[in-house]
C-alpha positions as CSV (number, residue, x, y, z in Angstrom):
1,X,-21.4,-2.3,7.5
2,X,-18.7,0.4,7.4
3,X,-18.5,2.9,9.8
4,X,-16.0,6.1,9.7
5,X,-15.7,9.6,11.9
6,X,-15.3,12.8,9.9
7,X,-13.5,15.5,11.1
8,X,-15.8,18.6,12.7
9,X,-14.7,21.2,15.7
10,X,-15.2,18.6,18.2
11,X,-13.0,16.2,19.7
12,X,-14.5,13.1,19.1
13,X,-15.9,13.9,15.5
14,X,-18.8,12.8,13.5
15,X,-20.4,9.4,12.9
16,X,-20.9,8.5,9.4
17,X,-22.3,4.7,7.9
18,X,-20.0,4.8,4.4
19,X,-20.9,2.5,1.6
20,X,-19.3,-0.8,0.4
21,X,-17.4,0.9,-2.2
22,X,-16.1,3.6,0.3
23,X,-17.7,6.7,-1.9
24,X,-21.0,7.6,-0.3
25,X,-21.6,8.2,3.5
26,X,-24.7,9.4,5.5
27,X,-24.8,11.0,8.3
28,X,-26.1,9.5,11.8
29,X,-26.2,12.0,14.5
30,X,-29.6,11.3,15.2
31,X,-28.2,7.9,16.1
32,X,-25.1,8.2,17.8
33,X,-23.0,11.1,17.5
34,X,-19.7,10.0,17.8
35,X,-18.7,6.0,17.4
36,X,-17.9,5.9,20.9
37,X,-21.3,7.1,21.8
38,X,-22.8,4.1,19.5
39,X,-20.1,1.6,21.2
40,X,-21.5,2.8,24.8
41,X,-25.0,1.5,23.5
42,X,-24.1,-1.2,20.7
43,X,-26.8,-3.1,21.3
44,X,-29.4,-1.1,20.4
45,X,-27.4,1.4,18.2
46,X,-25.5,-1.3,15.9
47,X,-28.7,-2.5,14.6
48,X,-30.0,1.0,13.7
49,X,-26.8,1.4,11.6
50,X,-26.8,-1.5,10.3
51,X,-30.4,-0.1,8.8
52,X,-28.2,2.5,7.4
53,X,-25.7,0.7,5.8
54,X,-28.5,-1.8,3.7
55,X,-30.6,1.9,3.2
56,X,-27.4,3.5,1.8
57,X,-26.8,0.3,-0.8
58,X,-30.6,0.1,-1.9
59,X,-30.8,4.1,-2.5
60,X,-33.3,4.2,0.3
61,X,-31.1,6.5,2.6
62,X,-30.2,10.4,1.4
63,X,-26.2,10.4,1.3
64,X,-23.3,12.5,0.6
65,X,-20.1,11.7,-1.2
66,X,-17.2,10.2,1.3
67,X,-13.6,11.3,1.0
68,X,-11.4,9.3,2.7
69,X,-9.1,12.3,3.6
70,X,-11.8,13.9,5.4
71,X,-11.8,11.0,8.0
72,X,-9.9,11.3,11.7
73,X,-9.4,8.1,13.1
74,X,-12.8,5.8,13.5
75,X,-12.3,6.2,17.4
76,X,-10.3,9.7,17.7
77,X,-9.2,9.0,21.0
78,X,-9.9,6.1,22.9
79,X,-10.4,5.1,26.6
80,X,-7.7,2.7,26.3
81,X,-5.7,0.7,23.3
82,X,-3.8,-2.7,24.1
83,X,-1.3,-4.9,22.4
84,X,0.8,-7.5,23.9
85,X,4.5,-7.5,23.9
86,X,7.4,-9.2,25.0
87,X,4.6,-11.6,25.9
88,X,2.8,-9.5,28.1
89,X,-0.4,-7.5,27.6
90,X,0.6,-3.5,27.6
91,X,-1.7,-0.6,27.8
92,X,-0.4,2.2,25.0
93,X,-1.3,5.8,25.0
94,X,-4.8,6.1,23.3
95,X,-5.7,10.0,24.0
96,X,-4.3,11.3,20.5
97,X,-4.8,9.2,17.0
98,X,-3.2,10.6,13.9
99,X,-5.9,10.9,11.1
100,X,-5.0,8.3,8.1
101,X,-4.4,11.1,5.8
102,X,-2.5,13.5,8.4
103,X,2.0,13.6,8.2
104,X,3.6,11.8,10.8
105,X,5.1,14.4,12.6
106,X,8.1,13.3,14.6
107,X,10.6,15.4,16.8
108,X,13.4,17.5,15.2
109,X,15.9,15.3,16.6
110,X,14.6,11.9,15.2
111,X,15.8,10.9,11.7
112,X,13.4,8.0,11.0
113,X,10.4,6.7,11.9
114,X,9.9,2.5,12.4
115,X,6.4,1.7,11.4
116,X,4.8,-1.8,11.8
117,X,1.3,-2.5,9.8
118,X,-0.9,-4.1,12.4
119,X,-4.6,-5.6,12.7
120,X,-6.8,-3.7,15.0
121,X,-10.3,-4.7,16.7
122,X,-12.7,-2.2,18.8
123,X,-14.3,-3.8,21.6
124,X,-17.8,-3.8,23.1
125,X,-18.1,-4.0,26.6
126,X,-16.0,-6.9,28.3
127,X,-16.8,-8.9,31.5
128,X,-13.9,-9.3,33.9
129,X,-12.9,-13.4,33.9
130,X,-14.2,-12.9,30.0
131,X,-14.0,-16.7,28.5
132,X,-12.6,-17.1,24.7
133,X,-16.1,-17.2,23.1
134,X,-17.0,-13.7,25.2
135,X,-13.7,-12.5,23.9
136,X,-14.4,-13.1,20.9
137,X,-18.0,-11.8,20.9
138,X,-16.9,-9.0,22.3
139,X,-15.4,-7.9,18.7
140,X,-17.6,-5.6,17.2
141,X,-15.4,-3.6,14.4
142,X,-12.0,-4.1,12.5
143,X,-9.5,-1.7,11.3
144,X,-6.0,-0.9,10.1
145,X,-3.4,0.4,11.8
146,X,0.0,1.6,11.6
147,X,1.8,1.4,14.7
148,X,4.7,3.8,15.0
149,X,7.9,4.1,16.9
150,X,11.2,6.2,16.8
151,X,14.0,5.4,19.0
152,X,12.4,2.9,20.6
153,X,9.7,5.2,21.5
154,X,5.4,4.9,20.7
155,X,4.3,7.7,18.7
156,X,0.7,8.4,18.6
157,X,-0.9,5.4,16.1
158,X,-2.8,6.1,12.9
159,X,-5.9,3.8,11.9
160,X,-7.6,3.3,8.6
161,X,-10.5,5.9,7.5
162,X,-13.1,3.4,7.9
163,X,-13.8,0.5,10.4
164,X,-15.8,-2.4,9.4
165,X,-18.2,-5.2,10.8
166,X,-17.5,-8.7,10.9
167,X,-20.0,-9.4,8.3
168,X,-18.2,-7.4,5.8
169,X,-15.2,-9.7,6.0
170,X,-17.1,-12.9,5.3
171,X,-15.3,-15.9,5.1
172,X,-11.7,-13.9,5.2
173,X,-12.5,-13.4,9.4
174,X,-12.4,-16.9,10.8
175,X,-12.3,-17.5,14.6
176,X,-10.5,-14.2,15.1
177,X,-8.1,-14.2,12.6
178,X,-8.6,-12.1,8.9
179,X,-7.2,-14.1,6.9
180,X,-6.1,-11.2,3.7
181,X,-3.1,-9.7,2.7
182,X,-1.8,-6.4,3.7
183,X,-1.0,-3.8,0.6
184,X,2.0,-1.8,1.9
185,X,4.1,0.7,-0.5
186,X,6.7,3.6,0.5
187,X,6.9,5.8,-2.2
188,X,4.9,4.5,-4.7
189,X,7.1,1.3,-4.3
190,X,5.7,-1.8,-2.9
191,X,6.9,-3.5,0.2
192,X,6.3,-6.9,1.0
193,X,4.3,-7.0,4.4
194,X,3.3,-10.1,7.0
195,X,-0.2,-11.5,5.7
196,X,-2.8,-10.4,8.0
197,X,-3.3,-14.0,9.1
198,X,0.3,-14.1,10.7
199,X,-0.5,-10.9,12.6
200,X,-4.4,-10.9,13.6
201,X,-4.0,-14.2,15.5
202,X,-4.2,-14.2,19.1
203,X,-7.3,-11.5,19.6
204,X,-9.0,-14.2,22.2
205,X,-6.0,-14.8,23.9
206,X,-5.1,-10.8,24.6
207,X,-8.7,-10.0,25.6
208,X,-9.1,-12.6,27.8
209,X,-5.7,-11.8,29.5
210,X,-6.6,-8.5,29.8
211,X,-9.9,-9.2,31.6
212,X,-8.7,-11.2,34.1
213,X,-8.7,-9.3,36.6
214,X,-10.9,-6.1,35.7
215,X,-13.9,-5.8,32.9
216,X,-13.0,-3.4,29.9
217,X,-15.3,-0.6,28.5
218,X,-16.8,-0.6,25.3
219,X,-13.9,1.7,23.2
220,X,-10.9,-0.5,24.2
221,X,-8.6,-1.2,20.5
222,X,-6.7,-4.3,20.6
223,X,-3.8,-4.7,18.6
224,X,-1.4,-7.5,17.0
225,X,2.1,-6.5,15.9
226,X,3.0,-8.0,12.5
227,X,5.3,-11.0,13.2
228,X,7.7,-9.4,10.4
229,X,10.2,-6.5,10.8
230,X,8.9,-2.9,11.1
231,X,9.7,-0.9,8.1
232,X,12.2,2.4,8.3
233,X,10.7,5.8,7.1
234,X,12.2,9.2,7.1
235,X,11.3,12.5,6.5
236,X,9.9,13.1,3.2
237,X,9.0,9.8,2.9
238,X,5.2,8.4,2.0
239,X,3.8,5.8,3.7
240,X,0.4,3.7,2.3
241,X,-1.2,0.9,3.8
242,X,-4.6,-0.7,2.6
243,X,-6.0,-4.3,2.3
244,X,-8.5,-5.4,-0.6
245,X,-11.1,-7.8,-0.1
246,X,-10.9,-10.9,-2.9
247,X,-12.6,-8.9,-5.3
248,X,-10.1,-6.8,-5.1
249,X,-12.1,-4.0,-3.8
250,X,-10.3,-1.4,-0.9
251,X,-12.3,-2.5,2.4
252,X,-10.9,-0.1,5.0
253,X,-9.5,3.0,2.6
254,X,-6.1,3.6,2.5
255,X,-3.7,5.5,5.6
256,X,-1.5,7.4,3.6
257,X,1.1,9.9,5.1
258,X,4.1,12.0,4.7
259,X,6.2,11.9,7.6
260,X,7.2,15.4,8.4
261,X,9.3,17.2,11.1
262,X,7.2,18.8,14.1
263,X,6.5,22.1,13.4
264,X,7.6,22.2,9.7
265,X,4.5,22.0,8.0
């Protein structure tokens, strides 16, 4: 299934189930108001959301038109966000995610930003001392990430409009690895980016290391950085990140953002 969060007047947005072709969605507030609420009771809520997803495809479920520009980050804020950096698992800011179609705002004294294309996963509850098998089993959803930094400091990240369950990825997801290439362009020009298989390796190792001394809460996001260099983007540049399945269909929707000076909008 594919899940998205629509912007509304609340901090956590409104959870919807999205059709496979990303054109329609169904509101599921009667099941879970937000994605975090769904993750908190995933054993019961997950199967109900999956039934809604089936209903969307068969036509038995009422739907609305889905527009990617209406989407917030699947998790507009998260309890924690983890990444391996310089050989260690580090915790990054997670209180504010930039929507996938909103501008990348940078401080006035900064000219360029480095964008790192990443694969990210959203976890269910992970017990302290989790094994590799338990770590892989804790991965509930997969999404794309735009990891942004300026002058060596991390900016608020951006995630794809849609997060997907592992069954949506089919054989492209193997042993915690997403074996598909990224589609990356800057100002409409295609840029060679790392294959996701070079990025999405080691999720289990990061989760095991992070859970060695403490449990991880449902809703934890884990990112793995590309092995390639980040892309430098400047004010006015437009970056677009997406991924297609083997049949050429968009999986996660697109992150598409313009770099702008803070306060200039």
